[in-house]
LUMDOSE-66066 format. One record per residue (C-alpha): residue number from 1; residue in three letters; x, z, y. Coordinates in steps of 0.001 Angstrom, whole numbers, plus 500000, padded with zeros to 6 digits. Each point is the difference from the previous one (the first is absolute). Layout:
REC    i   aa       x       z       y
REC  NUM  ALA       X       Z       Y
...
This chain:
REC    i   aa       x       z       y
REC    1  UNK  880222  836367  228434
REC    2  UNK  503302  498315  500746
REC    3  UNK  502983  498560  498195
REC    4  UNK  503514  499055  501151
REC    5  UNK  500843  496294  500090
REC    6  UNK  503520  498603  500555
REC    7  UNK  500398  497190  502539
REC    8  UNK  502460  497132  499754
REC    9  UNK  502380  501827  502375
REC   10  UNK  500198  502961  497640
REC   11  UNK  497939  502334  502164
REC   12  UNK  496932  501609  498551
REC   13  UNK  496684  500078  501709
REC   14  UNK  496753  501794  499236
REC   15  UNK  497301  497795  498535
REC   16  UNK  496441  501239  500072
REC   17  UNK  497763  499382  497045
REC   18  UNK  496295  500739  499832
REC   19  UNK  498985  501946  496873
REC   20  UNK  497830  497997  497633
REC   21  UNK  497303  502666  500312
REC   22  UNK  499693  499320  503723
REC   23  UNK  498627  496499  499959
REC   24  UNK  497846  498735  502820
REC   25  UNK  496435  501227  500315
REC   26  UNK  498727  496515  499194
REC   27  UNK  501885  499921  496686
REC   28  UNK  498862  503483  499015
REC   29  UNK  496350  499412  500804
REC   30  UNK  500054  496600  498305
REC   31  UNK  501307  501525  496773
REC   32  UNK  497496  502854  500156
REC   33  UNK  497108  497625  500681
REC   34  UNK  501073  497771  497098
REC   35  UNK  500092  502962  497614
REC   36  UNK  496617  501319  501160
REC   37  UNK  498427  496531  499769
REC   38  UNK  501356  499524  496485
REC   39  UNK  498619  503388  498888
REC   40  UNK  496647  499262  501625
REC   41  UNK  499636  496625  498265
REC   42  UNK  501304  500834  496546
REC   43  UNK  499253  503713  499604
REC   44  UNK  497411  501474  502353
REC   45  UNK  497622  497012  500111
REC   46  UNK  499671  499605  496188
REC   47  UNK  499618  503751  499619
REC   48  UNK  497276  500070  502640
REC   49  UNK  498196  497079  498331
REC   50  UNK  499914  501909  496708
REC   51  UNK  498197  502923  501623
REC   52  UNK  497695  497785  502067
REC   53  UNK  498901  497981  496970
REC   54  UNK  499518  503113  497885
REC   55  UNK  497603  501519  502538
REC   56  UNK  498459  496700  501167
REC   57  UNK  496610  500864  498427
REC   58  UNK  500087  503711  500717
REC   59  UNK  501081  503129  498221
REC   60  UNK  497335  499681  497286
REC   61  UNK  501294  496826  498301
REC   62  UNK  503539  501329  500415
REC   63  UNK  499196  503136  498011
REC   64  UNK  497896  498051  497512
REC   65  UNK  503085  497986  499049
REC   66  UNK  501567  503148  498546
REC   67  UNK  496901  500683  497913
REC   68  UNK  500525  496860  497944
REC   69  UNK  501122  500924  496441
REC   70  UNK  502694  497319  499982
REC   71  UNK  501404  501287  503300
REC   72  UNK  500097  503570  498715
REC   73  UNK  501671  498816  496793
REC   74  UNK  502625  498136  502068
REC   75  UNK  500707  503138  502053
REC   76  UNK  500307  502152  496868
REC   77  UNK  502325  497494  498349
REC   78  UNK  502179  499750  503119
REC   79  UNK  500337  503788  500170
REC   80  UNK  500739  500178  496256
REC   81  UNK  502717  497350  500178
REC   82  UNK  501600  501724  503001
REC   83  UNK  499789  503392  498250
REC   84  UNK  501966  498593  497058
REC   85  UNK  502480  497651  501683
REC   86  UNK  501053  502236  502893
REC   87  UNK  501094  502997  497856
REC   88  UNK  501736  497599  497599
REC   89  UNK  501941  498478  502869
REC   90  UNK  500707  503463  501376
REC   91  UNK  501715  501008  496760
REC   92  UNK  501847  496695  499761
REC   93  UNK  501050  500102  503658
REC   94  UNK  501398  503514  499721
REC   95  UNK  501885  499215  496789
REC   96  UNK  501382  496679  501269
REC   97  UNK  501033  501298  503419
REC   98  UNK  501599  503118  498507
REC   99  UNK  501985  497888  497523
REC  100  UNK  501115  497427  502581
REC  101  UNK  500856  502448  502790
REC  102  UNK  501647  502755  497963
REC  103  UNK  501755  498215  497119
REC  104  UNK  502213  497020  499258
REC  105  UNK  499196  498120  496800
REC  106  UNK  500266  496486  498552
REC  107  UNK  497138  497784  501079
REC  108  UNK  499289  501916  503207
REC  109  UNK  499890  496830  502105
REC  110  UNK  497712  498371  497422
REC  111  UNK  497578  502919  500260
REC  112  UNK  499936  499695  503802
REC  113  UNK  499303  496274  499678
REC  114  UNK  497156  500611  497557
REC  115  UNK  498435  502528  502375
REC  116  UNK  499908  497305  502681
REC  117  UNK  498539  497406  497605
REC  118  UNK  496328  500455  500989
REC  119  UNK  500935  499244  503612
REC  120  UNK  501284  496558  499011
REC  121  UNK  497486  499057  497303
REC  122  UNK  496505  498884  500960
REC  123  UNK  497317  502451  498785
REC  124  UNK  498122  497042  498502
REC  125  UNK  503071  499113  497934
REC  126  UNK  500304  503621  498882
REC  127  UNK  496374  499991  498865
REC  128  UNK  500514  496723  498150
REC  129  UNK  502993  501488  498170
REC  130  UNK  497840  502849  498736
REC  131  UNK  497410  497471  498800
REC  132  UNK  502704  498051  498134
REC  133  UNK  501270  503210  498379
REC  134  UNK  496793  501942  499263
REC  135  UNK  497283  497314  500157
REC  136  UNK  498065  498730  497012
REC  137  UNK  502402  497064  499565
REC  138  UNK  503014  501935  501293
REC  139  UNK  503037  501447  498284
REC  140  UNK  498355  503225  498853
REC  141  UNK  496394  498853  500378
REC  142  UNK  499185  499363  496308
REC  143  UNK  501484  503345  498919
REC  144  UNK  498108  501882  502717
REC  145  UNK  496742  498246  499084
REC  146  UNK  500496  500845  496323
REC  147  UNK  500330  503695  500898
REC  148  UNK  497094  500016  502454
REC  149  UNK  502135  500465  503098
REC  150  UNK  499064  498045  503132
REC  151  UNK  502343  499942  502981
REC  152  UNK  499215  496800  501863
REC  153  UNK  496527  499849  501594
REC  154  UNK  499838  503782  499676
REC  155  UNK  501121  503105  501869
REC  156  UNK  503464  500250  498313
REC  157  UNK  500968  496545  501256
REC  158  UNK  498900  500859  503538
REC  159  UNK  502033  503209  499872
REC  160  UNK  503091  498184  498704
REC  161  UNK  499761  497318  502688
REC  162  UNK  499523  502617  502716
REC  163  UNK  502968  502045  498788
REC  164  UNK  502181  496894  500091
REC  165  UNK  499197  499056  503589
REC  166  UNK  500288  503584  501284
REC  167  UNK  502938  501570  498191
REC  168  UNK  502680  499158  502621
REC  169  UNK  498363  502026  502794
REC  170  UNK  500931  503547  498972
REC  171  UNK  503447  499098  498678
REC  172  UNK  500907  497852  503009
REC  173  UNK  499054  502839  502355
REC  174  UNK  501985  502652  498125
REC  175  UNK  503201  498149  499043
REC  176  UNK  501509  499702  503518
REC  177  UNK  498779  503502  500865
REC  178  UNK  501690  501569  496980
REC  179  UNK  503163  497974  500546
REC  180  UNK  500168  501189  503606
REC  181  UNK  499570  503643  498996
REC  182  UNK  502779  499833  497425
REC  183  UNK  500587  502422  497127
REC  184  UNK  501626  502991  501720
REC  185  UNK  496962  502278  500033
REC  186  UNK  499065  499248  496386
REC  187  UNK  503588  500593  498841
REC  188  UNK  500067  503307  501871
REC  189  UNK  496766  501105  498333
REC  190  UNK  501307  499068  496556
REC  191  UNK  503242  501838  500697
REC  192  UNK  498002  503144  500821
REC  193  UNK  498304  499820  496612
REC  194  UNK  496736  498205  500740
REC  195  UNK  498623  497743  497279
REC  196  UNK  499499  496310  500607
REC  197  UNK  496222  500359  500223
REC  198  UNK  500209  502954  502391
REC  199  UNK  502515  498114  502125
REC  200  UNK  497569  497113  500252
REC  201  UNK  497076  502251  500969
REC  202  UNK  501844  502209  502508
REC  203  UNK  502601  497632  501479
REC  204  UNK  499252  496323  499418
REC  205  UNK  496207  499960  500277
REC  206  UNK  499795  501853  503357
REC  207  UNK  502537  497552  501454
REC  208  UNK  498090  496903  498901
REC  209  UNK  496390  501196  500230
REC  210  UNK  499073  498038  503132
REC  211  UNK  501614  496811  498751
REC  212  UNK  498288  500513  496637
REC  213  UNK  496581  500425  501627
REC  214  UNK  500636  496912  502106
REC  215  UNK  500802  497924  496918
REC  216  UNK  496951  501331  498130
REC  217  UNK  497795  499166  502983
REC  218  UNK  501174  496379  500112
REC  219  UNK  499718  499730  496222
REC  220  UNK  496401  501246  500065
REC  221  UNK  499013  497624  502808
REC  222  UNK  501442  497008  498132
REC  223  UNK  498392  501092  496708
REC  224  UNK  496531  500123  501549
REC  225  UNK  500389  496748  501894
REC  226  UNK  501753  497862  497374
REC  227  UNK  498254  496688  499342
REC  228  UNK  502247  497288  498508
REC  229  UNK  501282  501579  496787
REC  230  UNK  496759  501878  499345
REC  231  UNK  497964  496830  500512
REC  232  UNK  501910  498230  497208
REC  233  UNK  499728  502755  497381
REC  234  UNK  496531  501364  500803
REC  235  UNK  497745  497139  498965
REC  236  UNK  497626  500807  502910
REC  237  UNK  497490  501787  497761
REC  238  UNK  497352  501552  502218
REC  239  UNK  499701  503740  499663
REC  240  UNK  502974  500187  497649
REC  241  UNK  503223  498433  501282
REC  242  UNK  499367  499294  503677
REC  243  UNK  501902  502148  502460
REC  244  UNK  498943  500233  503650
REC  245  UNK  502003  496930  501172
REC  246  UNK  498595  497897  497149
REC  247  UNK  496465  501201  500706
REC  248  UNK  500415  499067  503663
REC  249  UNK  500992  496469  498999
REC  250  UNK  497005  499619  497679
REC  251  UNK  497515  501252  502590
REC  252  UNK  501465  497772  502699
REC  253  UNK  499848  496928  497749
REC  254  UNK  496328  500817  499379
REC  255  UNK  499398  500100  503766
REC  256  UNK  499146  503701  499835
REC  257  UNK  502019  500605  503130
REC  258  UNK  498723  503449  500914
REC  259  UNK  500811  501455  496577
REC  260  UNK  503360  498225  499912
REC  261  UNK  501027  501262  503413
REC  262  UNK  498660  503479  499234
REC  263  UNK  502463  500302  497126
REC  264  UNK  502643  498396  502210
REC  265  UNK  499381  502784  502532
REC  266  UNK  500840  502459  497237
REC  267  UNK  503344  498296  499460
REC  268  UNK  500579  499707  503756
REC  269  UNK  499278  503701  500388
REC  270  UNK  502553  500694  497289
REC  271  UNK  502514  497887  501905
REC  272  UNK  499355  501892  503235
REC  273  UNK  500315  503373  498282
REC  274  UNK  503207  498787  498341
REC  275  UNK  501351  498941  503381
REC  276  UNK  499237  503394  501511
REC  277  UNK  501555  501894  497102
REC  278  UNK  502983  497645  500039
REC  279  UNK  500627  500780  503673
REC  280  UNK  499717  503725  499323
REC  281  UNK  502359  499882  497016
REC  282  UNK  502539  497923  501913
REC  283  UNK  499932  502600  502769
REC  284  UNK  500432  502897  497567
REC  285  UNK  502702  498139  498103
REC  286  UNK  501956  499300  503197
REC  287  UNK  499534  503624  501062
REC  288  UNK  501283  501205  496620
REC  289  UNK  503062  497752  500240
REC  290  UNK  500821  501229  503507
REC  291  UNK  499629  503608  498838
REC  292  UNK  502260  499291  497060
REC  293  UNK  502599  498435  502302
REC  294  UNK  499912  503063  502282
REC  295  UNK  500543  502332  497027
REC  296  UNK  503086  498032  498976
């Protein structure tokens, strides 16, 4: 790569510049080694320790950990919370992204800011807010108690806290995707007589399906692994309000390391599956975008 530089005498001369991607071998290998070392220390080593500790006493104690009633209750509760919060965030994400990407309305910037709120607020603070609103001494606590409704230290509170910390994932994945695609295809479908719902099913949804699945995947992973907000609103009631992360903490504090790491392996396995699916969806999403670009 070269550029033309002008000398003091007015004549130009060719000046050679080395592209930034062609650094010396020492610089390249140093950067690569630094990245690999960082991953080994902070990602691969802790992950390996989880599996080693889980199987430290053999496969028998590992499997026995999942036979504990409290562990099974924690797994069921985690799956239940994810089964409720993920579809709720799916509906919200579709509605919010459709509104933001396709329409102009007062308060649009405020809505975008509110979607990003869980990224800037600590999950512990979010859980505390729910306690102050729905707890026994909270804003609506006395009214809820009088009508026999319990939210805090019960499943509804855990679901609400999980929805709060996970609702940006679907919307934040779809908003830039829908904005990039524009409104031309939807307007063409409406012009040809298609209804709004049919336009969404036949035009919009096929264009965003990979991004939507990607957002749902991240939302589900966060819902199952959430600790901070759920810890505040759950009350840590064994067999009732403990999710898998909370059960892992309790077992570890009781020095029941094998059982704690066995459940941690379950979460680690979820993370690995999420990583694999994430890579696949990113590949399909990029392939879909390139195909769309070729068609246009």
